[in-house]
VOBA-1610 file (N, C-alpha, C; in pm, whole numbers, padded with zeros to 5 digits, always signed):
BEGIN
Met+10120+05341+00930Met+10057+05212+00908Met+09915+05232+00859Thr+09874+05151+00759Thr+09741+05165+00704Thr+09659+05041+00732Ser+09530+05052+00704Ser+09441+04939+00718Ser+09484+04829+00623His+09444+04702+00656His+09480+04591+00569His+09402+04595+00440Arg+09293+04673+00433Arg+09220+04691+00309Arg+09265+04822+00244Ala+09277+04820+00112Ala+09311+04944+00042Ala+09195+05041+00055Met+09228+05166+00078Met+09124+05268+00088Met+09061+05290-00048Asn+08930+05304-00049Asn+08859+05328-00174Asn+08894+05463-00233Arg+08893+05469-00366Arg+08929+05594-00434Arg+08823+05700-00409Lys+08868+05823-00392Lys+08775+05933-00375Lys+08710+05964-00510Lys+08577+05992-00507Lys+08504+06023-00630Lys+08444+06162-00618Arg+08450+06235-00726Arg+08388+06367-00729Arg+08249+06353-00790Ser+08155+06430-00739Ser+08020+06428-00792Ser+07994+06556-00869Gly+07933+06544-00987Gly+07906+06661-01068Gly+07768+06720-01044Lys+07693+06664-00945Lys+07557+06712-00922Lys+07555+06850-00859Gln+07446+06921-00885Gln+07421+07046-00815Gln+07339+07013-00691Phe+07381+07063-00576Phe+07316+07027-00452Phe+07227+07140-00400Leu+07113+07100-00344Leu+07024+07196-00282Leu+07072+07224-00141Cys+07075+07349-00102Cys+07140+07388+00023Cys+07041+07401+00139Ala+07089+07355+00256Ala+07016+07378+00381Ala+07121+07392+00489Gly+07164+07515+00518Gly+07279+07537+00605Gly+07242+07562+00749Ile+07333+07520+00839Ile+07321+07546+00982Ile+07457+07599+01028Gly+07459+07710+01102Gly+07585+07768+01147Gly+07635+07703+01275Leu+07766+07695+01293Leu+07827+07643+01416Leu+07916+07751+01473Met+07878+07806+01588Met+07955+07913+01650Met+08093+07863+01689Gly+08191+07947+01668Gly+08328+07912+01705Gly+08405+07848+01593Met+08332+07787+01495Met+08401+07723+01383Met+08360+07787+01251Gly+08258+07871+01253Gly+08212+07935+01130Gly+08169+07833+01027Leu+08103+07728+01071Leu+08076+07615+00984Leu+07932+07614+00938Val+07912+07596+00810Val+07779+07570+00755Val+07791+07443+00672Leu+07712+07342+00705Leu+07715+07218+00628Leu+07596+07216+00534Val+07624+07181+00411Val+07523+07183+00306Val+07489+07041+00267Gly+07362+07007+00275Gly+07320+06870+00247Gly+07277+06851+00103Cys+07297+06731+00053Cys+07256+06692-00082Cys+07125+06615-00073Gln+07026+06653-00151Gln+06898+06586-00144Gln+06897+06468-00241Thr+06964+06363-00199Thr+06961+06237-00273Thr+06929+06128-00175Gly+06883+06014-00224Gly+06850+05904-00134Gly+06975+05844-00074Ala+06962+05784+00047Ala+07075+05718+00112Ala+07026+05589+00175Gly+07116+05492+00183Gly+07081+05364+00242Gly+07067+05372+00392Ser+07015+05266+00450Ser+06990+05266+00595Ser+07119+05247+00673Gly+07219+05182+00612Gly+07346+05161+00682Gly+07338+05061+00795Gly+07229+04984+00803Gly+07215+04889+00913Gly+07301+04767+00894Phe+07317+04688+01000Phe+07394+04566+00991Phe+07346+04468+01096Ser+07375+04344+01075Ser+07341+04241+01172Ser+07469+04171+01214Leu+07458+04067+01295Leu+07576+03992+01336Leu+07645+03937+01214Leu+07777+03950+01211Leu+07853+03915+01092Leu+07901+03770+01096Asp+07913+03710+00979Asp+07978+03580+00969Asp+08113+03600+00901Thr+08180+03492+00870Thr+08315+03502+00814Thr+08315+03550+00669Asp+08196+03560+00606Asp+08188+03603+00467Asp+08160+03751+00453Thr+08152+03823+00563Thr+08124+03965+00558Thr+08220+04041+00647Glu+08233+04169+00618Glu+08309+04259+00705Glu+08225+04383+00733Arg+08241+04435+00852Arg+08170+04557+00889Arg+08257+04677+00852Trp+08202+04768+00774Trp+08273+04888+00731Trp+08198+05013+00775Thr+08266+05125+00771Thr+08207+05253+00806Thr+08273+05362+00722Ile+08229+05486+00738Ile+08289+05600+00670Ile+08354+05689+00775Gln+08486+05703+00768Gln+08555+05798+00856Gln+08550+05934+00789Cys+08476+06027+00851Cys+08452+06157+00789Cys+08568+06254+00809Arg+08617+06261+00931Arg+08720+06361+00961Arg+08784+06332+01096Glu+08909+06379+01112Glu+08978+06373+01241Glu+08984+06514+01301Phe+08970+06521+01433Phe+08982+06646+01506Phe+09094+06628+01609Met+09191+06717+01606Met+09309+06702+01690Met+09326+06819+01786Gly+09400+06794+01893Gly+09429+06900+01989Gly+09348+06889+02116Ala+09368+06984+02204Ala+09307+06980+02336Ala+09154+06981+02331Glu+09096+07041+02225Glu+08951+07053+02214Glu+08892+06948+02120His+08963+06837+02099His+08918+06741+01998His+08779+06685+02029Arg+08750+06656+02155Arg+08619+06602+02190Arg+08507+06701+02159Gln+08526+06825+02206Gln+08424+06928+02185Gln+08400+06956+02037Asp+08510+06961+01958Asp+08497+06990+01817Asp+08417+06881+01744Cys+08448+06756+01775Cys+08379+06644+01710Cys+08231+06643+01746Glu+08200+06659+01872Glu+08061+06657+01916Glu+07984+06777+01861Ala+08052+06892+01849Ala+07986+07011+01795Ala+07947+06990+01649Val+08034+06927+01571Val+08003+06901+01430Val+07887+06803+01419Ile+07884+06703+01507Ile+07770+06610+01506Ile+07640+06686+01532Gly+07645+06783+01624Gly+07527+06864+01652Gly+07477+06936+01529Val+07568+06987+01447Val+07531+07055+01323Val+07474+06955+01222Leu+07540+06841+01208Leu+07499+06742+01108Leu+07358+06690+01132Lys+07316+06685+01257Lys+07183+06633+01288Lys+07072+06718+01228Ser+07104+06841+01191Ser+07003+06931+01133Ser+07015+06941+00981Val+07104+06865+00921Val+07124+06870+00776Val+07033+06767+00709Pro+06959+06807+00605Pro+06870+06713+00536Pro+06944+06589+00486Asp+06877+06475+00498Asp+06925+06346+00449Asp+07036+06285+00534Val+07086+06357+00633Val+07185+06299+00724Val+07110+06228+00837Arg+07138+06101+00857Arg+07072+06022+00962Arg+07146+06042+01093Ala+07081+06099+01191Ala+07145+06125+01320Ala+07196+05996+01385Ser+07121+05888+01367Ser+07159+05760+01429Ser+07286+05701+01369Ala+07326+05749+01252Ala+07445+05696+01185Ala+07573+05768+01227Leu+07561+05875+01305Leu+07676+05956+01345Leu+07737+05907+01475Ser+07868+05907+01481Ser+07935+05870+01607Ser+08075+05931+01610Cys+08125+05954+01731Cys+08262+06002+01752Cys+08340+05898+01830Asp+08461+05874+01789Asp+08553+05788+01865Asp+08662+05878+01922His+08668+05887+02054His+08761+05978+02121His+08887+05905+02169Asp+09001+05948+02122Asp+09130+05895+02163Asp+09200+06002+02246Asp+09179+05996+02379Asp+09235+06098+02466Asp+09386+06084+02484Val+09439+05963+02464Val+09583+05942+02477Val+09658+06024+02374Asn+09608+06024+02250Asn+09675+06096+02141Asn+09605+06227+02104Glu+09504+06265+02185Glu+09430+06389+02163Glu+09376+06399+02021Val+09299+06298+01982Val+09236+06298+01850Val+09098+06233+01861Ser+09000+06291+01794Ser+08867+06231+01781Ser+08839+06209+01634Arg+08768+06101+01604Arg+08733+06069+01466Arg+08582+06061+01455Leu+08529+06126+01353Leu+08386+06127+01329Leu+08354+06021+01224Tyr+08258+05932+01256Tyr+08221+05822+01166Tyr+08074+05834+01127Tyr+08044+05776+01010Tyr+07906+05776+00962Tyr+07872+05637+00909Gly+07769+05577+00967Gly+07714+05451+00916Gly+07788+05326+00956Asn+07718+05214+00945Asn+07775+05080+00963Asn+07720+04992+00853Tyr+07807+04921+00783Tyr+07767+04848+00664Tyr+07830+04709+00665Ala+07747+04608+00643Ala+07796+04471+00633Ala+07826+04442+00486Leu+07953+04440+00449Leu+07993+04419+00310Leu+08031+04273+00287Lys+07977+04217+00182Lys+08009+04080+00145Lys+08152+04073+00092Ile+08227+03972+00133Ile+08365+03955+00088Ile+08370+03860-00031Asn+08433+03905-00138Asn+08452+03822-00256Asn+08554+03713-00225Pro+08517+03585-00232Pro+08609+03477-00194Pro+08730+03465-00286Asn+08719+03517-00407Asn+08829+03508-00503Asn+08936+03615-00481Thr+08891+03736-00444Thr+08985+03848-00425Thr+09010+03880-00279Asn+08924+03826-00189Asn+08931+03856-00047Asn+08912+04005-00019Glu+08841+04074-00108Glu+08812+04216-00094Glu+08660+04236-00087Pro+08616+04345-00023Pro+08472+04371-00015Pro+08412+04394-00154Glu+08291+04343-00173Glu+08222+04368-00299Glu+08158+04507-00296Lys+08123+04559-00413Lys+08064+04692-00420Lys+07930+04695-00347Ser+07902+04808-00283Ser+07778+04824-00208Ser+07716+04959-00244Val+07593+04954-00299Val+07522+05077-00332Val+07499+05159-00206Glu+07470+05092-00098Glu+07437+05157+00028Glu+07550+05245+00080Ile+07670+05188+00092Ile+07782+05267+00145Ile+07825+05373+00044Asn+07816+05343-00085Asn+07856+05441-00186Asn+07765+05563-00185Gln+07634+05543-00166Gln+07542+05656-00160Gln+07573+05744-00040Asp+07596+05681+00075Asp+07626+05759+00195Asp+07762+05828+00183Tyr+07856+05762+00119Tyr+07989+05822+00098Tyr+07978+05948+00013Met+07897+05943-00091Met+07876+06060-00177Met+07807+06173-00101Leu+07713+06135-00014Leu+07645+06235+00069Leu+07744+06305+00160Val+07826+06227+00229Val+07925+06283+00322Val+08023+06374+00248Lys+08070+06330+00133Lys+08167+06409+00057Lys+08107+06538+00002Ser+07975+06543-00012Ser+07911+06661-00069Ser+07893+06774+00031Leu+07907+06745+00161Leu+07880+06847+00263Leu+07986+06957+00260Gln+07939+07082+00264Gln+08029+07196+00249Gln+08022+07290+00369Asp+08132+07363+00390Asp+08129+07467+00494Asp+08076+07596+00432Asn+08077+07704+00511Asn+08018+07829+00462Asn+08102+07898+00355Tyr+08221+07843+00325Tyr+08302+07895+00214Tyr+08290+07804+00091Lys+08189+07715+00095Lys+08163+07622-00015Lys+08277+07521-00034Arg+08354+07499+00071Arg+08459+07396+00067Arg+08403+07267+00123Arg+08442+07158+00067Arg+08395+07028+00115Arg+08459+06999+00251Phe+08373+07000+00352Phe+08423+06987+00490Phe+08479+06848+00517Phe+08430+06746+00444Phe+08477+06609+00462Phe+08548+06560+00336Ala+08632+06645+00280Ala+08702+06610+00156Ala+08792+06489+00173Glu+08840+06465+00294Glu+08932+06353+00319Glu+08860+06229+00371Ala+08727+06226+00362Ala+08651+06110+00409Ala+08695+05984+00337Ile+08698+05873+00408Ile+08737+05744+00350Ile+08644+05634+00400Lys+08631+05529+00321Lys+08563+05408+00364Lys+08667+05321+00434Thr+08632+05267+00547Thr+08731+05194+00627Thr+08665+05083+00706Pro+08737+04974+00734Pro+08680+04871+00820Pro+08644+04929+00957Ala+08529+04891+01008Ala+08487+04938+01140Ala+08552+04851+01248Val+08570+04910+01364Val+08630+04836+01476Val+08535+04841+01595Gly+08565+04756+01693Gly+08483+04750+01813Gly+08509+04868+01905Lys+08447+04863+02020Lys+08456+04972+02117Lys+08601+04995+02160Arg+08638+05122+02172Arg+08773+05157+02215Arg+08794+05115+02360Val+08905+05047+02384Val+08944+05005+02518Val+09081+05066+02548Glu+09094+05130+02661Glu+09220+05198+02695Glu+09271+05157+02833Arg+09401+05148+02844Arg+09473+05146+02971Arg+09587+05245+02952Pro+09562+05374+02974Pro+09657+05479+02939Pro+09798+05456+02991Glu+09810+05392+03107Glu+09942+05369+03163Glu+10025+05270+03081Trp+09960+05195+02992Trp+10030+05100+02907Trp+10045+05150+02763Ala+10000+05269+02735Ala+10007+05323+02599Ala+10152+05338+02556Leu+10180+05316+02429Leu+10316+05324+02377Leu+10377+05462+02398Thr+10293+05563+02401Thr+10343+05699+02423Thr+10406+05715+02561Lys+10380+05620+02653Lys+10441+05624+02787Lys+10580+05561+02788Asn+10618+05496+02680Asn+10750+05433+02670Asn+10857+05542+02671Ser+10958+05527+02754Ser+11061+05630+02771Ser+11171+05622+02666Gly+11171+05515+02586Gly+11276+05499+02486Gly+11244+05563+02353Lys+11335+05545+02257Lys+11313+05595+02122Lys+11244+05491+02036Tyr+11273+05363+02064Tyr+11217+05253+01988Tyr+11155+05148+02080Ser+11066+05067+02021Ser+11012+04951+02090Ser+10993+04842+01985Leu+10990+04716+02027Leu+10987+04603+01935Leu+10841+04561+01908Gln+10796+04577+01783Gln+10659+04538+01749Gln+10651+04387+01733Val+10556+04327+01808Val+10543+04181+01808Val+10403+04134+01769Ala+10308+04226+01754Ala+10173+04185+01717Ala+10097+04303+01659Ser+10004+04273+01568Ser+09913+04374+01515Ser+09774+04312+01503Phe+09674+04396+01519Phe+09534+04352+01512Phe+09458+04444+01419Phe+09374+04386+01331Phe+09296+04464+01236Phe+09166+04389+01207Pro+09061+04462+01164Pro+08933+04396+01134Pro+08949+04294+01023Glu+08881+04181+01039Glu+08892+04074+00940Glu+08773+03981+00957Gly+08700+03959+00848Gly+08581+03876+00859Gly+08487+03935+00963Gly+08439+03854+01055Gly+08352+03903+01162Gly+08427+03959+01280Tyr+08559+03950+01279Tyr+08639+03997+01393Tyr+08660+04147+01384Arg+08631+04218+01494Arg+08650+04363+01493Arg+08699+04419+01626Asp+08719+04336+01729Asp+08758+04386+01861Asp+08909+04407+01871Val+08962+04487+01779Val+09106+04505+01770Val+09163+04578+01891Tyr+09090+04677+01943Tyr+09140+04755+02056Tyr+09145+04668+02182Ala+09037+04595+02206Ala+09032+04509+02325Ala+09138+04400+02318Ser+09160+04343+02200Ser+09259+04235+02185Ser+09399+04284+02218Ala+09434+04404+02169Ala+09567+04458+02195Ala+09589+04483+02344Val+09491+04544+02409Val+09505+04573+02552Val+09511+04444+02633Gln+09430+04345+02596Gln+09432+04217+02667Gln+09567+04147+02652Tyr+09626+04156+02532Tyr+09756+04093+02511Tyr+09864+04163+02592Val+09858+04295+02598Val+09954+04370+02680Val+09938+04330+02827Glu+09814+04319+02872Glu+09790+04278+03011Glu+09850+04141+03039Gln+09832+04047+02945Gln+09888+03913+02961Gln+10041+03918+02970Leu+10104+03994+02879Leu+10250+04003+02878Leu+10303+04067+03006Arg+10234+04169+03054Arg+10278+04236+03176Arg+10265+04144+03298Lys+10165+04060+03300Lys+10151+03963+03409Lys+10266+03863+03407Glu+10323+03843+03288Glu+10438+03752+03273Glu+10571+03823+03296Gly+10564+03952+03333Gly+10685+04026+03366Gly+10747+04101+03249Cys+10676+04113+03136Cys+10730+04182+03019Cys+10690+04329+03019Glu+10778+04413+02969Glu+10749+04555+02950Glu+10678+04567+02816Ala+10546+04570+02819Ala+10467+04568+02697Ala+10382+04695+02685Tyr+10352+04733+02561Tyr+10275+04854+02533Tyr+10181+04828+02416Tyr+10079+04913+02403Tyr+09990+04907+02288Tyr+09981+05045+02223Tyr+09941+05045+02095Tyr+09914+05171+02026Tyr+09793+05150+01937His+09690+05235+01953His+09569+05226+01873His+09576+05320+01753Gly+09553+05266+01634Gly+09537+05347+01515Gly+09390+05369+01486Pro+09356+05430+01372Pro+09216+05455+01339Pro+09132+05329+01328Ser+09188+05219+01276Ser+09114+05094+01263Ser+09205+04973+01286Trp+09308+04990+01364Trp+09401+04882+01394Trp+09472+04911+01527Ser+09535+04810+01581Ser+09616+04826+01703Ser+09742+04743+01689Leu+09846+04785+01759Leu+09968+04706+01760Leu+10019+04693+01903Val+10102+04593+01924Val+10160+04565+02056Val+10312+04560+02042Thr+10381+04624+02135Thr+10527+04625+02135Thr+10581+04582+02271Val+10708+04546+02274Val+10775+04511+02399Val+10911+04581+02404Gly+10952+04617+02524Gly+11085+04672+02543Gly+11096+04820+02515Ser+11208+04875+02559Ser+11239+05017+02540Ser+11385+05028+02497Phe+11409+05090+02381Phe+11543+05094+02324Phe+11578+05235+02278Gly+11707+05261+02272Gly+11756+05392+02232Gly+11824+05390+02097Ser+11879+05505+02059Ser+11948+05517+01930Ser+12066+05419+01920Glu+12126+05388+02033Glu+12242+05298+02033Glu+12206+05155+01996Asp+12075+05124+01995Asp+12031+04988+01964Asp+12008+04966+01815Val+12027+05070+01733Val+12027+05057+01588Val+12167+05094+01541Ile+12242+04994+01498Ile+12385+05011+01469Ile+12410+05016+01319Thr+12477+05121+01273Thr+12514+05133+01132Thr+12652+05070+01114Gln+12660+04970+01027Gln+12784+04897+01004Gln+12870+04968+00899Pro+12999+04931+00888Pro+13089+04996+00791Pro+13037+04995+00649Asn+12960+04891+00610Asn+12907+04883+00474Asn+12780+04967+00455Gly+12739+05038+00562Gly+12622+05124+00553Gly+12491+05058+00594Gln+12492+04925+00604Gln+12371+04855+00646Gln+12353+04865+00797Gln+12228+04854+00840Gln+12199+04864+00984Gln+12162+04728+01041Arg+12193+04713+01168Arg+12152+04592+01239Arg+12112+04632+01380Tyr+12044+04540+01449Tyr+12002+04567+01585Tyr+12112+04528+01683Ser+12110+04589+01799Ser+12208+04558+01903Ser+12182+04418+01960Asn+12278+04368+02035Asn+12264+04238+02099Asn+12143+04235+02192Arg+12114+04349+02253Arg+12002+04356+02346Arg+11869+04333+02273Val+11854+04391+02153Val+11733+04370+02074Val+11729+04226+02023Glu+11841+04180+01969Glu+11844+04045+01912Glu+11818+03939+02018Ser+11861+03965+02140Ser+11835+03871+02250Ser+11685+03859+02277Leu+11615+03972+02269Leu+11471+03970+02290Leu+11401+03898+02174Gln+11451+03918+02052Gln+11392+03853+01935Gln+11413+03702+01935Gln+11510+03655+02008Gln+11536+03511+02013Gln+11434+03436+02097Lys+11360+03509+02179Lys+11255+03444+02257Lys+11142+03403+02163Glu+11089+03284+02182Glu+10992+03228+02089Glu+10872+03319+02068Glu+10821+03380+02175Glu+10700+03462+02162Glu+10726+03597+02097Phe+10855+03635+02080Phe+10887+03766+02024Phe+10966+03758+01894Lys+10973+03641+01834Lys+11045+03626+01708Lys+10973+03694+01592Tyr+10840+03689+01597Tyr+10760+03730+01482Tyr+10664+03844+01516Asn+10614+03909+01411Asn+10505+04005+01426Asn+10376+03930+01395Tyr+10306+03890+01500Tyr+10182+03815+01484Tyr+10072+03905+01429Glu+09993+03853+01335Glu+09880+03928+01278Glu+09751+03858+01320Asn+09674+03927+01403Asn+09551+03868+01459Asn+09579+03731+01520Gly+09691+03723+01591Gly+09725+03602+01666Gly+09790+03492+01585Gln+09822+03520+01458Gln+09880+03417+01372Gln+10009+03464+01308Ile+10096+03367+01278Ile+10215+03396+01196Ile+10175+03373+01051Arg+10173+03478+00971Arg+10127+03468+00834Arg+10244+03472+00737Ser+10273+03358+00678Ser+10384+03348+00584Ser+10349+03417+00453Arg+10452+03471+00387Arg+10434+03538+00258Arg+10537+03486+00159Lys+10497+03480+00034Lys+10586+03435-00071Lys+10668+03552-00124Leu+10799+03534-00133Leu+10888+03632-00193Leu+10972+03556-00295Gly+10925+03558-00420Gly+10989+03477-00522Gly+10965+03330-00491Ser+11073+03256-00480Ser+11062+03113-00448Ser+11071+03088-00297Gln+11090+03195-00219Gln+11105+03181-00076Gln+10975+03209-00001Thr+10959+03143+00112Thr+10848+03170+00203Thr+10902+03248+00322Ile+10850+03368+00342Ile+10899+03458+00445Ile+10798+03468+00559Gln+10848+03456+00681Gln+10764+03478+00799Gln+10799+03615+00857Pro+10700+03700+00879Pro+10727+03838+00923Pro+10788+03844+01062Lys+10911+03887+01070Lys+10980+03895+01199Lys+10939+04021+01275Ser+10959+04018+01404Ser+10936+04138+01485Ser+11037+04245+01444Phe+11005+04371+01469Phe+11093+04479+01424Phe+11074+04601+01513Leu+11177+04686+01517Leu+11169+04808+01596Leu+11084+04912+01527Ile+11002+04981+01605Ile+10929+05097+01555Ile+10961+05216+01645Glu+10948+05333+01591Glu+10976+05454+01668Glu+10858+05485+01759Val+10888+05520+01882Val+10785+05555+01979Val+10724+05689+01939Pro+10591+05697+01921Pro+10529+05824+01880Pro+10536+05928+01990Arg+10567+06051+01953Arg+10575+06163+02048Arg+10495+06280+01995Arg+10437+06356+02085Arg+10376+06483+02046Arg+10488+06586+02032Pro+10463+06695+01958Pro+10565+06799+01945Pro+10614+06847+02080Gly+10747+06855+02095Gly+10806+06901+02221Gly+10831+06791+02320Glu+10790+06665+02286Glu+10806+06554+02379Glu+10918+06459+02337Asp+10997+06496+02239Asp+11102+06409+02192Asp+11197+06371+02305Lys+11231+06242+02308Lys+11323+06191+02410Lys+11467+06198+02361
//
């Protein structure tokens, strides 16, 4: 699943960069800074005409994800033109991944396209981030992307989708940054809490800049292949989908209709595969 905004295209810079390297023990890392100007990356309270964006520099995975992310931040603080105050790590201990972010930017939304307008500020910082190299002259943040920023991570590990014992679960809601709204993690956990108080088996899953909510636990037997080769859900799944609150996949609390030719389609709830780490397959 991706963000509701298309990721900006990666750009290569033809400039020659002046080097100022700092070594990182254990990773053999030297980051090389580019001596070009960069914006402040500041932001204020947002209204419905702006969105808060950031630069996701890199993901760190595995048991040492926290230490690796924080160690790289330590190196970056000594690189010319890198603003220490713009650096942050988001730690996802449930999935053993940390993400390193740079900057916060209030981007104006074009009312005609509903897409962010160009920003010199974020583009300058993006070029700076992409220019940083390791000691082998490889771009350490080659996969950096501009992405909508989200609010503070909120976790209830016992409700995480990875705790679901089944193979599938029914997705009934998704949350993503939009306008001034950015508390996607908190919204998902709060919705799961509400559903659980009502007696539902509900779970959440946090992505890099979005969250989703699912209900139920289903196995391979709940996806049935018919003689004509098409698949359908079992009666158990369809029974759950018949409940009013679980008919659709709500987007930020709303049912958003879409045009398909001459038809208006409302996005129905659907089964998704429960994420597993290697060796944890059910």
